[in-house]
C-alpha positions, 0 to 999 in steps of 0.5 A: 212305792213307784216313782211318779212322773210329773210334767211341770212347764213341759219338763218331766220330773220323777219323784217318789211320794207317799200315797196321800202326798200323791193324791194331793199332787194329782189334784194339783196336776188336775187343777193345773190342767183345768187352768191351762184349758181356761187360759186357752178359752180366754185366748179364743174369747179375746180373739172373738172380742177383737173381731166384734170390736172391729165390726163395731168400729166399721159400723160406727164409721159407716154411720158417720159416713151416712150422717155426713151424706145426710148433712150434705143432702140437707145443705145441697137442697136447703129444704126446697127442691125444684123439679121438672117432671115430664115438663111440668115444674114443681117446687116442694120441700125435701121432707115431703119427697123423703116422707116414705122410707124405702121409696124411690124419691127418698133414695133419690134425695138421700145424698147417696146419688149424684143428681144432675140439675139443669141450668135453673137448678131443677131436677128432671124426672122423666115421668107423667108431669100432671100425675106427679101433682097428685103424687105430691098431694099424697106425700103432703096429706097422706090418707087424707089426700084428694085423688082425681075424679078421672078414672083414667088418671087413677089408673095412671096414678097406680103406675106412678105409685109403683114407680115411686115405691109408694103404697097404692092399694085400693084403700089409697087409690079408689077408681071412681065409678063412671056412671052417668048423672041419670044412672046416679039419680036412678040408683038413688031413687031405688035406694030411697023407694 
C-alpha cells in the first residue's frame, strides 16, 4: 500500500494504512476541514455582530442625546412660548407650535437650534403677523378651524402654510367667492325656481 500524507495542525505525517482505515481517516480529514471552515465563518459572524453592536450603541447614544435636547426644550419653554410675529405679539403652548411633525415650527422649537429671545423673552419671527393668528387657529383646531372670509388673506395663508411646512391643500384653505350680495340672492333665486 502507498503511504498516506496527512496534515495535522500544519505538520505533514506519512503513514501506511489499510484501505478501511484509510477511508475512515479520509472522512476524519474531511470533517476537520469542515470544522476549520465553520470556525472561519464564525469569526466573520463575530466581526459582523461586533459592528452591529457598535451601530446599536451609537443609535442608543443618539437617542439619549435627543431625549436630553427635548427635556431641555420643555424646560426652556415651560409650556408657554411668547412670540413676536411681524410685530404682532402671541402667546401659545409649545404643544400647539409642535403639533405637526416635520413643520418648521416643530423644528424651530425642538431644542436642536439656539433661538434668540428679545428682552421680554419673545421669539421674533419675521413673517406676516396678522396671518399668523390664523396659523395658530389651524394648529389649535385642525380641520375644524375657522378661516378668514377675505380672499386676499386666504392667498397669504397659503404662502404662510408653505413657509411653516403645514398642509395647505384646497381642503384646508378654501378661497371664498367674492360675489356681491345681489349676485348671491340671484343665484339662490335660480336654484329655488
